[in-house]
N, C-alpha and C positions, 0 to 999 in steps of 0.2 A: 483403520481399518481398507478406504479401499485401496493405496496403498499397498496394504498386504494382500489383497485380491488383484492388485498389477504382479505385484513378484512372484506368486505360486501360478500364478495361468503363464504368464510367459518364462517359470522354469529359473527361477533366478533362487537361488541356493544362500548364497551370502544373503542378497537384499532383506529375505525370508525369516536368515537367523536374526539379523541385525533391528528388523522390525517387532518378532515375538521380544528379544531378550527389553527392548526398550519398552514392551508393555502392547503390543498390537492385539485389540480385541478380537482373539477368533470365531469366534460366533454372531461377528457380524453378517447380515444379508445382505444382498448388493440387490440394486433393483429387479433382476429377474427370478427372486427368491433364494438363492444359493447362497454357501458357505464359502468360507475357502479350500476349503476341502474339497465341495466339488469344481471349484474352479481351478482345480489343479488336476484332476480327475478329471473336466474335460480337456484343459491345455495340454495333457500329458498324448492326448493323441489327435489335438486340431492345432495348437499355439505351435509357427514352422518358423516364424522369425521372433525372436526373442528381443529384439532392439524396435519393433514398428513397425511399421508397413504392412505389407499384405502380409496376413498372421493365420487363415484359417484354408487348409491345404487338406487333401486327404489324409487319414492317418499313416503316420510310415514316412511323411513325405522331408521330414524336416532331420535337423541335427540333434543326437540323443543330452538332456539334459537331466539335471537330478530329480528328478521329480518324484520317484520311489525315495529317496532322501526328505526329502520335503514332507510329504503323509507324515511320514514315519515322526518326521519330526511337528507337524500337524497335532498330531496323535497324543506325542509326549506332551504336546500342550493344552490338550482338551479338549480337541474338536471332537465335537458327536459326528460318530457314525454313524455311517449309511444304515438303511434296513437292509439293503441288499447291495453287491455289487453291482451298480448299473450301467458302470462303464470304467474310462480309464488306459492305459498304457496295462501289457501284458505285466511287465513290473511291476507298479501301480496296486493289481489288479492281485499279484500274490502281496503282496504290502497288507491291505485288505483282509484278504485269507486267513493271515497268519494270525491277523488281532478277530479273529473271529465272525468276520463278514459274511456270510455264506451271498450264493450265486441268487440272479435274478430266476425265477418259478420261468419255465417255458412255456409258462399257461398265456 
């Protein structure tokens, strides 16, 4: 479970695939209450150093990584979709929209 969260947050597609193929539990919640999908959504905006070190910088500061593919893979493995799109890169949000997740209201 923890390894899956590490892989998705850091945008590691191959590691995510291997962990899911090996039976990693996509519904596990980490200490912050987030699941693997939430980790991928958050990482797609904020993880700028996939190998460790300083990893929280402003959105768009890091190298492009395959977060949209990771989100598609998690959905394929049955991760629970959020009630609304609360974050994530534009590509990740596009994936969520295609799967019927509505925008968060402006209220």
